[in-house]
C-alpha positions as CSV (number, residue, x, y, z in Angstrom):
1,M,22.5,-71.4,-56.8
2,A,21.1,-74.6,-56.4
3,I,17.1,-74.5,-55.2
4,K,17.7,-77.3,-52.6
5,Y,19.4,-80.4,-52.0
6,V,17.5,-83.9,-52.8
7,P,18.0,-86.5,-51.1
8,Y,19.2,-89.8,-53.5
9,F,17.4,-92.1,-51.0
10,P,16.8,-93.0,-47.2
11,N,20.3,-94.5,-45.9
12,T,22.5,-93.6,-48.8
13,L,25.5,-95.3,-47.2
14,E,24.1,-98.1,-45.2
15,G,25.9,-100.9,-45.9
16,Q,27.8,-99.5,-48.9
17,A,31.6,-99.1,-49.7
18,I,33.1,-96.0,-50.2
19,L,35.6,-96.4,-52.6
20,D,38.3,-97.5,-50.2
21,N,38.1,-101.2,-50.4
22,F,40.5,-101.6,-53.1
23,V,43.4,-103.9,-51.6
24,R,46.5,-104.9,-52.8
25,T,49.2,-106.7,-51.8
26,K,50.7,-105.1,-48.8
27,R,49.0,-101.6,-49.5
28,V,45.5,-99.8,-49.7
29,L,44.8,-97.9,-53.1
30,R,43.0,-95.1,-51.2
31,Y,40.9,-92.4,-53.6
32,R,41.8,-88.7,-53.0
33,D,38.3,-86.7,-52.1
34,N,36.3,-89.9,-50.9
35,D,35.2,-88.3,-47.6
36,Q,34.1,-85.2,-50.1
37,V,32.0,-87.6,-52.0
38,I,30.5,-88.9,-49.1
39,D,29.7,-85.5,-47.8
40,R,28.3,-84.2,-51.1
41,I,25.8,-87.8,-51.3
42,Q,25.0,-87.1,-47.8
43,R,23.9,-83.4,-48.4
44,G,22.0,-84.8,-51.5
45,M,22.1,-83.9,-55.1
46,S,21.5,-80.1,-56.4
47,L,18.4,-79.3,-57.8
48,Y,18.1,-76.4,-60.4
49,E,15.5,-74.7,-62.3
50,M,14.5,-76.4,-65.6
51,E,13.6,-74.3,-68.3
52,L,10.9,-75.3,-71.3
53,K,13.2,-74.5,-74.3
54,E,10.6,-76.3,-76.8
55,Q,7.6,-78.4,-77.0
56,I,7.2,-80.8,-80.1
57,G,3.9,-82.4,-80.7
58,K,1.4,-82.5,-77.7
59,N,3.9,-85.2,-75.9
60,P,1.1,-86.9,-74.0
61,N,3.7,-89.2,-72.6
62,H,6.3,-86.1,-71.1
63,N,9.1,-87.8,-73.2
64,M,12.1,-85.2,-72.3
65,V,15.4,-84.1,-73.9
66,I,17.6,-82.4,-71.3
67,R,20.4,-80.5,-71.6
68,G,22.5,-80.9,-68.1
69,E,24.4,-83.2,-66.3
70,C,23.5,-86.2,-64.7
71,L,23.4,-85.7,-61.2
72,S,21.0,-82.5,-62.0
73,A,18.8,-84.5,-64.2
74,C,18.4,-87.0,-61.6
75,A,17.4,-84.5,-59.0
76,Y,14.9,-83.0,-61.2
77,L,13.1,-86.4,-62.0
78,R,13.0,-87.5,-58.1
79,D,12.0,-84.3,-57.2
80,K,9.4,-84.7,-59.3
81,G,8.6,-88.1,-58.5
82,I,9.3,-89.6,-61.9
83,F,11.1,-92.9,-61.6
84,V,12.9,-94.8,-64.7
85,D,12.0,-98.7,-65.7
86,L,15.4,-98.9,-67.8
87,I,18.8,-97.1,-67.8
88,Y,21.4,-97.3,-70.6
89,V,24.5,-95.1,-70.1
90,D,27.4,-94.9,-72.5
91,P,29.5,-92.8,-70.4
92,P,33.3,-91.7,-71.1
93,F,35.6,-94.4,-70.9
94,A,38.5,-92.5,-69.3
95,S,40.2,-93.4,-72.7
96,G,42.1,-90.1,-72.7
97,A,40.6,-89.2,-76.5
98,D,39.2,-86.4,-77.3
99,Y,36.2,-86.3,-79.5
100,A,35.3,-83.9,-82.3
101,K,32.4,-82.8,-84.5
102,K,33.3,-82.7,-88.3
103,V,32.1,-79.3,-89.0
104,Y,31.2,-78.6,-92.8
105,I,31.1,-75.3,-94.8
106,R,27.8,-75.4,-96.8
107,R,27.2,-74.7,-100.3
108,N,26.6,-71.1,-101.2
109,P,23.0,-70.8,-102.5
110,K,23.5,-67.7,-104.0
111,V,25.8,-69.0,-106.6
112,A,23.9,-70.6,-109.1
113,A,26.5,-73.0,-110.5
114,A,26.6,-74.8,-107.0
115,I,23.0,-75.6,-106.9
116,A,22.7,-76.5,-110.5
117,Q,25.2,-79.3,-110.2
118,A,24.2,-82.8,-110.6
119,E,24.6,-85.1,-107.2
120,S,27.0,-87.5,-109.1
121,E,29.5,-84.5,-110.1
122,L,30.1,-83.4,-106.4
123,D,32.9,-84.7,-104.9
124,I,32.7,-84.8,-100.9
125,E,36.6,-84.9,-100.3
126,E,36.8,-81.7,-101.9
127,L,34.1,-80.1,-99.7
128,K,35.6,-77.4,-97.1
129,A,35.7,-79.0,-93.5
130,F,37.3,-78.7,-90.3
131,E,36.9,-80.4,-87.2
132,E,35.2,-78.9,-83.9
133,K,36.3,-80.3,-80.3
134,M,32.7,-81.5,-78.6
135,Y,34.1,-83.0,-75.2
136,G,37.5,-84.3,-73.8
137,D,37.8,-88.4,-72.3
138,V,40.7,-87.4,-70.3
139,W,40.8,-88.3,-66.8
140,D,42.6,-89.4,-64.1
141,K,41.6,-92.2,-62.8
142,E,40.7,-91.4,-59.2
143,R,38.7,-88.3,-60.1
144,Y,36.8,-90.4,-62.6
145,L,35.8,-93.1,-60.1
146,N,34.6,-90.8,-57.5
147,W,32.7,-88.5,-60.4
148,M,31.0,-92.3,-61.6
149,Y,30.0,-93.3,-58.3
150,E,28.0,-90.1,-57.6
151,N,26.5,-90.7,-61.2
152,L,25.8,-94.3,-60.4
153,M,24.3,-93.4,-57.0
154,A,22.3,-90.7,-58.7
155,M,20.9,-93.1,-61.1
156,K,19.7,-95.6,-58.9
157,S,18.0,-93.4,-56.5
158,I,15.4,-92.8,-59.8
159,M,15.1,-96.5,-60.8
160,S,11.6,-98.1,-60.2
161,D,11.5,-101.4,-58.0
162,E,11.8,-103.6,-61.2
163,A,14.3,-101.4,-63.1
164,S,17.5,-102.6,-64.9
165,I,20.9,-100.5,-65.9
166,Y,23.5,-101.1,-68.4
167,V,26.8,-99.2,-68.7
168,H,28.7,-99.4,-71.6
169,L,32.5,-99.0,-71.0
170,D,35.7,-100.8,-72.4
171,Y,39.1,-101.8,-71.0
172,H,40.2,-98.5,-70.0
173,I,38.2,-98.4,-67.0
174,G,35.4,-101.0,-66.5
175,H,37.0,-103.2,-64.1
176,Y,36.9,-100.5,-61.6
177,V,33.4,-99.5,-62.5
178,K,32.3,-103.2,-62.0
179,I,33.7,-102.9,-58.2
180,L,31.6,-99.5,-57.9
181,M,28.8,-101.2,-59.3
182,D,29.0,-103.9,-56.7
183,E,29.2,-101.6,-54.2
184,I,26.1,-99.5,-55.2
185,F,23.7,-102.2,-56.3
186,G,25.1,-105.0,-54.7
187,E,26.8,-108.0,-55.7
188,D,23.6,-110.2,-55.7
189,N,22.5,-107.9,-58.2
190,F,24.9,-108.3,-60.8
191,R,23.3,-109.8,-64.0
192,N,25.7,-110.1,-66.5
193,E,29.0,-109.0,-68.3
194,I,27.7,-108.4,-71.7
195,I,30.7,-108.8,-74.2
196,W,29.6,-106.7,-77.8
197,H,31.9,-108.0,-80.4
198,Y,32.5,-106.1,-83.6
199,T,34.6,-106.9,-86.5
200,N,34.0,-104.0,-88.9
201,K,35.4,-101.1,-86.4
202,M,39.0,-99.5,-87.1
203,S,40.9,-101.1,-83.9
204,G,43.1,-98.5,-81.8
205,T,45.7,-100.9,-81.4
206,T,48.5,-101.0,-83.9
207,S,51.1,-102.5,-82.3
208,P,51.8,-106.1,-84.4
209,H,52.7,-108.1,-81.0
210,D,49.3,-107.4,-79.5
211,F,45.8,-108.9,-80.0
212,V,43.1,-106.6,-81.7
213,C,40.7,-105.1,-79.5
214,E,37.4,-105.9,-81.0
215,H,34.8,-105.3,-78.3
216,D,33.1,-103.2,-75.8
217,T,31.9,-104.6,-72.2
218,I,28.3,-103.8,-71.1
219,F,27.8,-104.3,-67.6
220,R,24.1,-105.4,-66.1
221,Y,22.6,-104.8,-63.0
222,T,19.3,-104.7,-61.0
223,K,17.9,-102.3,-58.5
224,N,16.4,-105.5,-56.7
225,S,16.2,-109.5,-56.8
226,E,13.2,-109.1,-58.7
227,Y,13.2,-107.5,-62.1
228,L,11.8,-107.4,-65.5
229,Y,13.4,-109.5,-68.0
230,N,12.3,-110.8,-71.4
231,V,13.9,-113.7,-73.2
232,I,15.6,-112.6,-76.6
233,T,16.2,-114.7,-79.3
234,E,17.9,-114.6,-82.6
235,I,18.0,-116.9,-85.8
236,R,20.3,-120.0,-85.9
237,D,22.7,-120.1,-89.0
238,E,21.3,-123.4,-89.5
239,P,18.3,-125.6,-88.1
240,V,19.1,-128.0,-85.5
241,K,17.0,-130.8,-84.2
242,Q,17.0,-130.9,-80.2
243,S,14.8,-132.4,-77.5
244,K,11.8,-130.4,-76.5
245,R,11.9,-128.9,-73.0
246,V,9.1,-128.8,-70.5
247,K,8.9,-127.5,-66.7
248,V,7.9,-130.2,-64.1
249,D,7.4,-129.6,-60.6
250,G,9.8,-126.3,-61.4
251,K,12.7,-128.2,-63.1
252,N,13.5,-128.1,-66.7
253,M,13.0,-131.1,-68.3
254,R,12.6,-133.0,-71.6
255,A,9.6,-133.8,-72.9
256,R,8.5,-137.2,-73.6
257,D,5.4,-138.9,-75.2
258,E,3.1,-141.7,-73.8
259,E,5.6,-144.1,-74.5
260,G,8.3,-142.7,-72.8
261,N,10.3,-141.6,-76.1
262,I,11.8,-138.2,-76.0
263,I,10.4,-135.5,-78.0
264,Y,12.8,-133.6,-80.6
265,E,11.7,-130.8,-82.7
266,I,13.5,-128.7,-85.2
267,S,14.7,-125.2,-83.7
268,T,15.3,-122.3,-85.9
269,E,15.9,-120.0,-83.1
270,K,18.0,-119.8,-80.1
271,K,18.4,-117.5,-76.9
272,V,20.8,-114.4,-77.2
273,K,23.4,-114.9,-74.8
274,D,26.0,-112.6,-72.9
275,V,28.3,-112.1,-76.5
276,W,26.7,-110.0,-79.0
277,E,27.8,-110.4,-82.6
278,I,26.6,-106.8,-83.8
279,P,28.2,-104.9,-86.5
280,Y,29.8,-101.1,-85.7
281,I,27.7,-98.6,-88.3
282,A,29.2,-98.6,-91.6
283,S,30.2,-94.8,-92.8
284,T,27.3,-95.6,-95.4
285,D,24.9,-96.6,-93.3
286,S,21.5,-94.8,-93.5
287,Q,21.0,-94.2,-89.5
288,R,24.7,-92.7,-89.3
289,V,24.1,-89.1,-87.8
290,D,27.8,-88.2,-88.0
291,Y,28.2,-88.3,-84.0
292,S,31.9,-89.5,-82.8
293,T,30.6,-92.1,-80.2
294,Q,27.4,-93.1,-82.5
295,K,26.1,-96.7,-81.5
296,P,23.9,-99.0,-83.5
297,E,20.3,-99.1,-83.4
298,A,20.5,-102.7,-83.3
299,L,22.4,-102.7,-80.1
300,L,19.6,-100.8,-78.1
301,E,17.0,-102.5,-79.6
302,R,18.3,-105.7,-77.9
303,I,18.7,-103.9,-74.7
304,I,15.4,-102.2,-74.2
305,K,13.3,-105.1,-75.6
306,A,15.2,-107.4,-73.0
307,S,14.2,-104.8,-69.6
308,S,11.3,-103.4,-70.8
309,N,7.7,-103.2,-72.5
310,E,6.0,-101.3,-74.2
311,G,5.0,-97.7,-72.4
312,M,7.5,-98.0,-69.7
313,L,10.3,-95.6,-69.4
314,V,14.0,-95.4,-70.8
315,A,16.3,-93.1,-70.0
316,D,20.1,-92.6,-70.9
317,F,21.7,-89.9,-69.0
318,F,24.8,-89.7,-71.4
319,G,22.6,-89.0,-74.3
320,G,24.9,-88.9,-77.0
321,S,23.6,-89.2,-80.4
322,G,20.3,-89.8,-79.0
323,V,20.3,-93.8,-80.3
324,T,18.5,-94.7,-76.9
325,A,15.5,-92.2,-77.3
326,A,15.5,-92.6,-80.8
327,V,14.9,-96.8,-80.5
328,A,12.8,-96.4,-77.3
329,N,10.5,-94.3,-79.2
330,K,10.4,-96.7,-82.4
331,L,9.7,-99.7,-79.9
332,G,6.3,-97.7,-78.1
333,R,8.6,-96.2,-74.8
334,N,8.8,-93.5,-73.3
335,F,12.0,-91.9,-73.0
336,I,14.5,-89.4,-71.3
337,H,17.7,-88.1,-73.3
338,C,20.0,-86.3,-71.2
339,D,23.4,-85.1,-72.3
340,I,25.6,-81.5,-71.1
341,G,27.0,-80.9,-74.9
342,I,24.7,-78.7,-77.3
343,N,25.8,-80.9,-80.4
344,S,24.1,-83.9,-78.7
345,M,20.9,-82.1,-77.5
346,Q,20.8,-80.8,-81.7
347,T,21.7,-84.1,-82.6
348,A,18.9,-86.1,-80.6
349,R,16.4,-83.1,-81.4
350,D,16.6,-83.4,-85.1
351,R,17.0,-87.2,-85.1
352,L,13.8,-87.4,-82.8
353,L,12.0,-85.0,-85.1
354,A,12.1,-86.8,-88.1
355,D,11.0,-90.1,-86.4
356,K,7.8,-87.9,-85.5
357,A,8.6,-88.4,-81.7
358,E,6.9,-86.2,-79.3
359,F,8.9,-84.5,-76.8
360,E,9.9,-81.4,-74.5
361,V,13.3,-79.7,-74.8
362,L,14.9,-78.7,-71.3
363,E,17.7,-76.9,-70.0
364,I,18.9,-77.0,-66.5
365,K,19.4,-73.5,-65.4
366,D,22.8,-73.8,-63.7
367,G,23.7,-70.0,-64.2
368,V,26.6,-70.9,-66.6
369,S,26.7,-70.2,-70.5
370,L,28.9,-73.0,-71.9
371,Y,29.0,-72.2,-75.4
372,R,28.3,-75.3,-76.7
373,N,29.9,-77.6,-74.5
374,P,32.2,-77.6,-71.6
375,V,35.2,-78.6,-73.4
376,Q,35.1,-75.4,-75.2
377,T,34.7,-73.4,-72.3
378,M,37.4,-75.0,-70.5
379,D,39.9,-74.3,-73.7
380,K,38.7,-70.6,-73.9
381,L,38.9,-69.8,-70.0
382,K,42.7,-68.7,-69.9
383,S,41.7,-66.0,-72.5
384,L,38.5,-65.1,-71.4
385,I,40.2,-64.2,-67.6
386,Q,42.4,-61.2,-68.0
387,G,46.0,-62.0,-67.3
388,L,45.7,-65.3,-66.5
389,R,49.2,-67.0,-67.7
390,N,50.8,-70.4,-67.2
391,E,52.5,-71.2,-63.9
392,D,54.9,-74.0,-64.1
393,A,56.3,-73.6,-60.6
394,L,52.6,-73.7,-59.1
395,D,50.6,-77.2,-58.5
396,K,48.6,-78.7,-60.9
397,F,45.4,-77.4,-58.6
398,W,45.8,-74.3,-59.6
399,E,45.2,-73.4,-63.3
400,G,47.6,-70.7,-63.2
401,S,48.3,-67.1,-62.2
402,I,47.6,-63.5,-62.5
403,V,50.2,-61.1,-62.1
404,D,49.2,-58.0,-59.9
405,T,51.6,-54.7,-59.3
406,K,50.6,-54.7,-55.6
407,Y,50.3,-58.6,-54.5
408,G,52.7,-60.2,-56.9
409,M,51.9,-63.4,-58.5
410,M,48.5,-64.3,-57.6
411,P,47.5,-68.2,-58.1
412,V,44.2,-68.9,-59.7
413,Y,42.1,-71.6,-59.1
414,L,39.3,-72.7,-61.6
415,P,36.5,-75.3,-61.4
416,N,36.7,-77.9,-64.0
417,L,33.3,-77.8,-65.9
418,M,33.7,-81.5,-66.8
419,D,33.4,-82.6,-63.4
420,S,30.1,-81.4,-61.6
421,S,31.6,-82.0,-57.8
422,T,34.1,-78.9,-58.5
423,R,31.0,-76.8,-59.6
424,L,30.1,-76.2,-55.8
425,L,32.1,-74.1,-53.6
426,D,31.6,-75.8,-50.1
427,K,33.2,-75.5,-46.7
428,V,34.6,-79.5,-48.1
429,L,36.4,-77.7,-50.8
430,M,37.3,-74.3,-49.1
431,N,39.0,-76.5,-46.5
432,R,41.1,-78.5,-49.0
433,I,42.4,-75.4,-50.5
434,I,43.0,-73.8,-47.1
435,R,44.7,-77.0,-45.5
436,E,46.4,-78.7,-48.7
437,A,46.7,-75.8,-51.2
438,L,48.0,-72.7,-49.6
439,P,50.5,-74.2,-47.5
440,D,52.5,-75.7,-50.7
441,L,52.4,-72.1,-52.6
442,P,55.9,-70.3,-53.0
443,A,56.5,-68.1,-49.6
444,D,56.2,-64.6,-51.7
445,T,52.2,-65.4,-52.0
446,Q,50.0,-62.9,-50.9
447,R,46.6,-63.6,-52.5
448,V,45.0,-66.4,-54.1
449,I,42.0,-66.0,-56.4
450,V,39.4,-68.8,-56.3
451,Y,36.6,-68.8,-59.1
452,Y,33.4,-70.6,-58.2
453,I,30.0,-71.7,-60.5
454,D,27.7,-72.1,-57.8
455,I,28.5,-71.7,-53.8
456,T,26.4,-72.9,-50.7
457,D,26.4,-69.5,-49.1
458,K,29.1,-67.0,-49.9
459,Q,28.9,-65.3,-46.4
460,E,29.1,-68.6,-45.0
461,I,32.2,-69.3,-46.8
462,E,33.7,-66.1,-46.4
463,H,33.2,-66.5,-42.6
464,F,34.6,-70.2,-42.8
465,I,37.5,-68.5,-44.3
466,K,38.1,-66.0,-41.8
467,E,38.1,-68.5,-39.0
468,E,39.9,-71.2,-40.6
469,N,42.7,-69.5,-42.7
470,N,45.2,-68.9,-39.5
471,Q,48.4,-70.5,-40.6
472,T,48.8,-68.3,-43.2
473,T,49.0,-64.6,-44.3
474,I,47.4,-65.4,-47.9
475,E,44.1,-63.4,-48.6
476,I,41.5,-65.6,-50.4
477,E,39.5,-63.7,-53.0
478,L,36.4,-65.5,-54.3
479,R,35.2,-64.7,-57.7
480,D,31.8,-65.7,-59.7
481,L,33.0,-67.6,-62.8
482,K,29.4,-66.8,-64.2
483,Q,30.1,-63.3,-64.8
484,V,33.0,-63.7,-67.0
485,L,31.0,-66.8,-69.3
486,D,27.9,-64.7,-69.5
487,E,29.5,-61.6,-70.9
488,V,31.4,-63.0,-73.7
489,V,28.5,-65.0,-75.1
490,V,28.2,-62.8,-78.8
491,E,25.0,-63.8,-80.8
492,D,25.3,-64.1,-84.6
493,E,24.1,-61.4,-87.1
494,A,21.4,-62.1,-90.0
495,E,19.9,-59.9,-92.3
496,W,17.0,-61.1,-94.0
497,E,13.5,-60.0,-96.2
498,V,9.8,-61.1,-95.1
499,S,7.4,-61.1,-97.8
500,E,3.6,-62.7,-98.3
501,T,3.2,-64.9,-101.6
502,H,-0.3,-65.4,-103.3
503,D,-0.1,-67.5,-106.7
504,A,-1.6,-70.6,-107.8
505,L,0.8,-72.9,-106.4
506,W,1.3,-71.5,-102.9
507,T,0.2,-69.1,-100.4
508,G,2.0,-68.3,-97.3
509,W,5.2,-66.1,-96.2
510,K,8.6,-66.5,-96.8
511,V,12.0,-65.5,-95.3
512,E,15.0,-65.2,-97.5
513,I,18.2,-65.0,-95.9
514,K,20.2,-62.1,-97.1
515,S,23.3,-62.2,-95.0
516,F,24.4,-64.3,-92.2
517,H,27.6,-63.2,-89.9
518,S,28.8,-65.6,-87.0
519,D,31.9,-64.3,-85.3
520,C,32.5,-67.8,-83.7
521,V,32.8,-69.7,-87.4
522,L,34.7,-67.1,-88.6
523,R,37.4,-67.0,-85.6
524,K,37.5,-70.9,-86.1
525,I,38.3,-70.9,-89.7
526,E,41.0,-68.4,-88.9
527,E,42.7,-71.0,-86.5
528,V,42.2,-73.8,-88.9
529,N,43.6,-71.5,-91.8
530,L,46.6,-70.4,-90.1
531,K,47.4,-73.9,-88.8
532,A,46.9,-75.5,-92.3
533,Q,49.3,-72.9,-93.7
534,Q,52.2,-73.3,-90.9
535,Q,51.7,-76.7,-92.3
536,V,52.6,-76.4,-95.5
537,L,55.1,-73.9,-94.7
538,Q,57.0,-76.8,-92.9
539,Q,56.8,-79.4,-95.4
540,K,58.1,-76.5,-98.2
541,A,61.1,-76.3,-95.7
542,K,61.6,-80.0,-96.0
543,G,61.7,-79.7,-100.1
544,K,58.0,-81.0,-100.3
545,E,55.7,-79.0,-102.6
546,K,52.4,-78.1,-100.9
547,E,49.7,-75.7,-101.9
548,F,47.6,-73.6,-99.3
549,K,44.2,-73.8,-100.1
550,P,42.5,-71.6,-97.3
551,I,38.8,-71.9,-96.4
552,V,36.9,-69.0,-97.6
553,I,33.7,-67.8,-96.9
554,S,31.5,-65.4,-99.2
555,D,30.1,-62.0,-98.3
556,E,26.6,-63.3,-97.8
557,G,28.7,-66.1,-95.2
558,L,25.1,-68.5,-96.0
559,E,27.5,-71.4,-96.2
560,T,27.8,-71.0,-92.5
561,I,24.5,-72.0,-91.6
562,E,23.1,-75.4,-90.9
563,W,19.5,-75.1,-89.6
564,I,16.8,-72.3,-89.4
565,S,13.3,-72.6,-87.7
566,L,10.4,-70.1,-87.9
567,D,7.9,-69.8,-85.1
568,S,4.6,-68.6,-86.1
569,T,3.0,-69.0,-82.5
570,N,5.3,-66.5,-79.8
571,A,6.6,-63.7,-80.3
572,D,8.1,-63.6,-77.1
573,K,12.0,-64.1,-77.5
574,Q,12.0,-66.4,-73.8
575,A,8.9,-68.3,-74.8
576,P,9.6,-71.7,-75.3
577,W,9.9,-72.6,-79.4
578,Q,7.4,-73.5,-81.4
579,S,8.6,-74.9,-84.3
580,D,5.9,-74.5,-87.3
581,T,8.4,-74.8,-89.9
582,E,12.4,-75.7,-90.1
583,I,15.1,-76.8,-92.9
584,K,18.4,-78.5,-92.4
585,I,21.1,-78.1,-95.2
586,D,22.9,-81.4,-94.9
587,R,26.9,-81.2,-95.9
588,L,26.1,-81.4,-99.4
589,G,23.6,-78.4,-99.6
590,Y,20.7,-80.9,-99.8
591,V,17.4,-79.6,-97.8
592,I,15.9,-81.5,-94.9
593,R,12.6,-80.1,-94.5
594,N,10.7,-80.9,-91.3
595,G,12.5,-83.8,-90.4
596,V,12.1,-85.4,-94.6
597,K,15.2,-85.6,-96.7
598,T,14.7,-84.0,-100.2
599,Q,17.1,-83.7,-103.1
600,D,16.3,-79.8,-103.5
601,F,19.5,-77.6,-103.0
602,W,18.6,-74.8,-100.8
603,D,17.9,-71.3,-102.4
604,A,18.1,-68.9,-98.9
605,I,14.3,-69.2,-98.6
606,I,12.4,-70.8,-95.7
607,K,8.8,-70.6,-96.5
608,C,5.7,-71.1,-93.7
609,D,2.1,-71.1,-94.0
610,S,1.5,-68.5,-91.4
611,K,3.0,-65.5,-90.4
612,P,6.3,-66.1,-89.3
613,L,7.2,-64.3,-85.5
614,R,10.6,-65.3,-84.7
615,M,13.2,-67.4,-86.3
616,K,16.1,-69.2,-84.9
617,I,19.6,-69.8,-86.9
618,R,22.1,-72.7,-86.2
619,N,25.5,-72.3,-87.6
620,I,27.7,-74.9,-88.7
621,C,29.4,-75.1,-85.3
622,G,26.3,-75.8,-83.5
623,D,25.5,-72.1,-81.9
624,E,21.8,-71.1,-82.0
625,T,20.7,-67.4,-82.0
626,T,16.9,-66.3,-82.0
627,Y,15.6,-63.5,-83.9
628,I,12.5,-61.2,-83.8
629,I,10.5,-60.9,-87.1
630,K,8.7,-57.5,-86.9
């Protein structure tokens, strides 16, 4: 449960529109749940406990990498009195797409032949790989806009007086969000509609009858009429001769000499305008981190230089690949990276470590084990809740039903883990269930089950149900979804051998991994193999000769390890992690040691100067398990 609720800012809604002002000819486009959005904003942002997971370096500037939702992160920052000077966000585009991480099986370090292979002999295309869905960008328009409204309100609440916000979107939903930003920040504080034009990205438009889409849109707003802006220039393709400009009595005038002649000069630079020609990241680019929606550093460099100075605080609440934090760090700014996905956290953390950044890794404790990401959890929920099945006869409000010998078909409500507004079961949501959802159920329905993640007050909600549910005879059973999720988290198993080494070349400790077993990875591989086999059989049925090549894991299972870290400082499993040494195995089997790339193949060993007390292993799907070394 939330510790408390943190107000957005005084008089939150004074003078603000509330999503109802979209007027079309002869009708008003009303957005469902608007009243709930307003109620939640008036109540405030949910503040949860924040747990320190790891500290890298001394971190005197209090840089943060936060796993959690935008709303919860903003609540924490506002409660601590932390205000941000620049926000860049690249939120979901409501594009209807699912984004996946390419997962590569590593080379088995126990196989001498694989270690001995020269890099030139490696065939990348032959490496066994599969995709793991990271997050889904599938929304209905109304829910997306309500969600964005709350997030934008939260971000505004922690902006400093001279701060700017850049919101990166595309044609799917950007025009609607522009209207929201007019409402929240004020039309007078709109500064630019920036067009990011790229020509080296594969277009999603395939119809020969349409113009090819080659741009994204970035909306720039400021919190107030007075704001920080640094003029950004770029080199001209060709130098030009132009008149020199000077200010006279506040007016921009042509400069003249003592005889009144116009003074000319050769210009090699020009001011950057609102159309930015910046290439997308090529597949061979060194800044590539294999993240689906990664943006180029040049794009963020321009934004950060234009709207912040050294020492200022830059935040990204949909941090993705960590590009905002990485560029901010390189430019001498302080940073906050926030994202709900564990893949984002790991990618950003490893990227910042390689850049020698100092920061804290924090996690918002909302009481839910989300595996690695909300999408994966949502995909698994139906199998986790015993007896839950699809029920076409029910409204989409209900996730399905459970059949009981006493009560018959029991409709089941599940909160959407992708939408923070559904996590909290309060009177508003319960009123909607009672007034709207229950009356539409089949007449023979006796009981429904309502799962919740967080609840304002269970006794208060149960009393509310007793008082208000008088129009039907349907019973409402409340169940805590956290109990379902927390009980199914299975840690990976590992066997290792620790030894101390004293020789002329090196003195210290080494840990040799003997075996590693991950149920999560093995189940995923089984799913991939089964799907591939079915596809081969379908092709053969059509007379096409196809060969089924399953992904096979060795008995040792070491090829399912992506990253290992040793902590020689803390022996307590719950203490913040101290990475005294770490290695990451890239998809070709080469070792990245403490953020530095090498041409060494992994030999199943990790070394450290001091005796290791704890070890953390990340599998190739992104799950991390901590082990105590005795």
